[in-house]
C-alpha positions as semicolon CSV with decimal commas, in nm:
position;residue;x (nm);y (nm);z (nm)
1;M;9,080;14,124;10,091
2;K;8,880;14,236;10,394
3;P;9,084;14,340;10,700
4;V;8,911;14,081;10,921
5;V;8,995;13,797;10,682
6;R;9,352;13,921;10,649
7;F;9,385;13,937;11,029
8;L;9,245;13,586;11,074
9;M;9,482;13,448;10,811
10;L;9,776;13,619;10,982
11;V;9,675;13,476;11,321
12;G;9,640;13,131;11,163
13;V;9,982;13,145;10,999
14;I;10,148;13,267;11,319
15;S;9,976;12,993;11,521
16;L;10,077;12,735;11,264
17;A;10,438;12,849;11,262
18;T;10,449;12,851;11,641
19;A;10,297;12,504;11,674
20;C;10,514;12,350;11,403
21;A;10,846;12,509;11,491
22;R;10,835;12,463;11,868
23;K;11,192;12,403;11,985
24;D;11,137;12,371;12,360
25;G;11,031;12,008;12,329
26;S;10,688;12,064;12,484
27;A;10,517;11,941;12,169
28;T;10,710;11,617;12,163
29;A;10,568;11,286;12,275
30;Q;10,744;10,963;12,346
31;V;10,825;10,807;12,009
32;G;10,762;10,452;12,124
33;S;10,387;10,502;12,181
34;S;10,128;10,372;11,938
35;T;9,786;10,515;11,863
36;G;9,652;10,298;11,588
37;S;9,831;10,288;11,259
38;P;9,652;10,227;10,930
39;V;9,893;9,945;10,854
40;A;9,660;9,759;10,621
41;D;9,646;10,071;10,405
42;S;10,020;10,123;10,421
43;R;10,113;9,810;10,227
44;Q;10,047;9,687;9,880
45;S;9,842;9,375;9,841
46;S;10,163;9,174;9,807
47;G;10,242;9,240;10,173
48;T;10,563;9,428;10,101
49;A;10,643;9,793;10,137
50;R;10,574;10,007;9,832
51;T;10,847;10,132;9,605
52;D;10,870;10,459;9,419
53;G;10,833;10,283;9,082
54;H;11,202;10,320;9,002
55;G;11,347;10,052;9,226
56;G;11,379;10,280;9,530
57;S;11,186;10,205;9,844
58;V;10,952;10,453;10,008
59;A;10,950;10,239;10,320
60;P;11,062;10,408;10,640
61;P;11,433;10,384;10,724
62;G;11,509;10,076;10,929
63;L;11,253;9,855;10,757
64;D;11,383;9,507;10,686
65;E;11,112;9,340;10,477
66;R;11,263;8,999;10,547
67;K;11,152;9,030;10,910
68;G;10,786;9,015;10,807
69;D;10,464;9,196;10,886
70;K;10,525;9,236;11,260
71;H;10,842;9,433;11,188
72;L;10,653;9,641;10,928
73;V;10,387;9,725;11,188
74;E;10,656;9,831;11,438
75;V;10,838;10,053;11,186
76;L;10,517;10,219;11,064
77;T;10,394;10,269;11,420
78;T;10,724;10,434;11,513
79;A;10,703;10,660;11,207
80;R;10,344;10,758;11,291
81;S;10,451;10,831;11,648
82;L;10,725;11,057;11,512
83;A;10,462;11,243;11,306
84;E;10,255;11,286;11,621
85;A;10,556;11,396;11,826
86;K;10,659;11,654;11,567
87;G;10,310;11,805;11,556
88;C;10,228;11,701;11,199
89;F;9,872;11,616;11,303
90;S;9,814;11,980;11,402
91;C;9,780;12,059;11,031
92;H;9,733;11,721;10,860
93;Q;9,533;11,402;10,908
94;V;9,570;11,071;10,726
95;D;9,256;11,104;10,512
96;T;9,105;11,446;10,590
97;K;9,219;11,799;10,511
98;V;9,283;12,018;10,814
99;L;9,504;12,319;10,731
100;G;9,729;12,115;10,506
101;P;9,636;11,831;10,273
102;A;9,555;11,481;10,395
103;F;9,858;11,253;10,396
104;A;9,667;11,015;10,165
105;W;9,630;11,300;9,913
106;V;10,004;11,367;9,927
107;A;10,070;10,996;9,868
108;Y;9,835;11,011;9,568
109;R;9,997;11,321;9,415
110;Y;10,350;11,185;9,448
111;Q;10,291;10,812;9,393
112;R;10,461;10,807;9,051
113;D;10,706;11,092;9,102
114;P;11,067;10,968;9,104
115;K;11,167;11,282;9,298
116;A;10,892;11,246;9,560
117;V;11,119;11,167;9,854
118;A;11,358;11,454;9,780
119;T;11,074;11,700;9,710
120;L;10,881;11,620;10,026
121;K;11,194;11,601;10,242
122;Y;11,288;11,950;10,122
123;A;10,935;12,075;10,197
124;I;10,952;11,943;10,553
125;E;11,303;12,075;10,622
126;H;11,275;12,414;10,449
127;G;10,905;12,492;10,418
128;V;10,707;12,561;10,101
129;S;10,410;12,763;9,985
130;G;10,167;12,751;9,697
131;V;10,182;12,373;9,652
132;W;9,841;12,288;9,804
133;G;9,679;12,630;9,792
134;S;9,768;12,953;9,965
135;M;9,847;12,809;10,311
136;P;10,227;12,788;10,352
137;M;10,397;12,499;10,528
138;P;10,671;12,635;10,753
139;A;11,007;12,464;10,791
140;Q;10,995;12,196;11,057
141;S;11,242;12,133;11,336
142;V;11,352;11,784;11,231
143;T;11,677;11,610;11,153
144;P;11,737;11,492;10,794
145;V;11,681;11,132;10,908
146;E;11,352;11,226;11,077
147;A;11,241;11,412;10,764
148;E;11,313;11,105;10,550
149;E;11,127;10,881;10,793
150;L;10,825;11,115;10,787
151;V;10,828;11,129;10,406
152;S;10,848;10,752;10,382
153;W;10,555;10,715;10,621
154;V;10,345;10,967;10,428
155;L;10,419;10,793;10,098
156;A;10,332;10,456;10,256
157;Q;9,971;10,569;10,304
158;R;9,706;10,430;10,073
159;P;9,689;10,694;9,795
160;V;9,353;10,871;9,775
161;A;9,275;11,136;9,514
162;P;9,179;11,470;9,669
163;P;8,828;11,599;9,600
164;K;8,798;11,805;9,283
165;S;8,731;12,126;9,480
166;N;9,072;12,117;9,651
């Protein structure tokens, strides 16, 4: 590998780790804000939150489906705001690859995996590498409840298969 490429990759990884693991709170936003949530894509056609195919819900914690669509919108908006506050959008977008895979691609890959929640929660809390290419995902500064809420929100996205080249 050329020294310039190696240097640029190192700078990128250091920047990524710094942005994602910020502990001073400067990267946090107010969780109650909303910036447009793809709610229509986050539900099945039945109007209920998706399940993992084994009876377990992938809906964000706190979702009470009996309260209806307005409550679903509020829960998903709060989860998206948490993703924004934690800096997830520095490396991911809902339907476009940035440094990491699009959230919709993650939802597609794990849509039938009974261990999806545990696998993705571990990835957020502890970091992983080699799952979506060579770019590592560093451990994030989140509580276990926040990690579960983020995973549930990611899995609630409309699954989209990644392009063949990725």
